[in-house]
C-alpha positions as CSV (number, residue, x, y, z in Angstrom):
1,M,57.0,-13.4,13.3
2,A,57.2,-10.2,11.4
3,K,54.5,-7.5,11.8
4,Y,53.0,-5.9,8.8
5,I,50.8,-2.8,8.6
6,V,48.4,-2.5,5.6
7,N,46.1,0.3,4.6
8,I,42.5,-0.8,4.2
9,S,39.4,1.0,3.0
10,S,36.4,-0.9,4.6
11,T,35.2,-3.2,7.3
12,E,34.7,-5.9,4.6
13,E,38.4,-5.7,3.8
14,L,39.3,-6.0,7.5
15,K,37.3,-9.2,7.7
16,E,38.9,-10.9,4.7
17,N,41.1,-13.9,5.2
18,W,43.9,-15.0,2.9
19,V,45.9,-18.1,2.3
20,D,49.5,-18.8,1.4
21,S,49.8,-21.6,-1.2
22,S,53.1,-22.7,0.3
23,C,51.4,-23.8,3.5
24,P,48.1,-25.6,2.9
25,N,45.3,-25.6,5.5
26,F,46.4,-22.4,7.2
27,G,44.4,-19.1,7.0
28,F,45.6,-15.7,7.9
29,C,43.8,-12.5,9.0
30,F,44.3,-9.1,10.5
31,E,44.7,-8.7,14.2
32,Q,42.0,-6.1,14.7
33,E,38.4,-7.3,15.2
34,S,36.7,-4.0,14.4
35,I,37.4,-1.0,12.2
36,D,37.3,1.0,15.4
37,D,40.5,-0.9,16.5
38,C,42.4,0.5,13.4
39,V,44.2,3.7,13.1
40,L,42.4,6.2,10.9
41,N,44.6,7.8,8.2
42,E,44.2,11.4,6.9
43,D,43.0,10.1,3.5
44,G,40.1,8.2,5.1
45,T,41.7,4.7,5.0
46,W,42.6,2.7,8.1
47,Q,45.8,0.9,9.2
48,A,45.3,-2.8,10.0
49,S,48.1,-5.1,11.1
50,Y,48.9,-8.8,11.0
51,E,51.8,-11.1,11.8
52,S,53.3,-13.6,9.5
53,M,54.3,-17.1,10.6
54,E,58.1,-17.8,10.6
55,I,59.4,-21.3,10.7
56,T,63.0,-21.6,11.9
57,K,63.4,-25.4,11.4
58,P,61.4,-27.9,9.4
59,R,58.0,-28.6,11.0
60,V,55.7,-31.5,10.1
61,F,51.9,-30.8,9.9
62,S,49.0,-33.1,9.3
63,Y,45.4,-32.4,8.5
64,L,42.3,-34.3,7.5
65,D,41.5,-34.6,3.8
66,M,37.8,-33.8,3.9
67,V,37.4,-34.7,0.2
68,N,39.2,-38.0,-0.2
69,G,39.3,-39.1,3.5
70,G,42.4,-39.9,5.5
71,S,45.0,-37.3,6.3
72,I,47.6,-35.3,4.6
73,T,51.1,-34.8,6.1
74,Y,53.6,-32.3,4.8
75,T,56.8,-30.5,6.0
76,L,57.1,-26.7,6.1
77,E,60.7,-25.7,5.4
78,P,62.2,-22.7,7.3
79,G,60.8,-19.5,6.0
80,E,58.2,-16.8,6.3
81,Y,54.5,-17.7,5.5
82,G,51.2,-15.8,5.5
83,I,52.3,-12.6,3.8
84,K,49.2,-10.8,2.4
85,P,49.2,-10.9,-1.4
């Protein structure tokens, strides 16, 4: 896992989740639960951090297909996933 630090400007931004289209059915978010847990910058923004997901060898994942029923299985190839767009 690689750690990233991002400047944010509000509590709403801290609460946002994001997805990585390369790995379906995963959601990513910041580590801090409250803006008070973030470092305040001189310009009035805050620093929030998150960790990406690193896969070192192929991994198979399955999840339920809530729309069509059944399950979906896919393989994530080695790489880094979950980088905030």
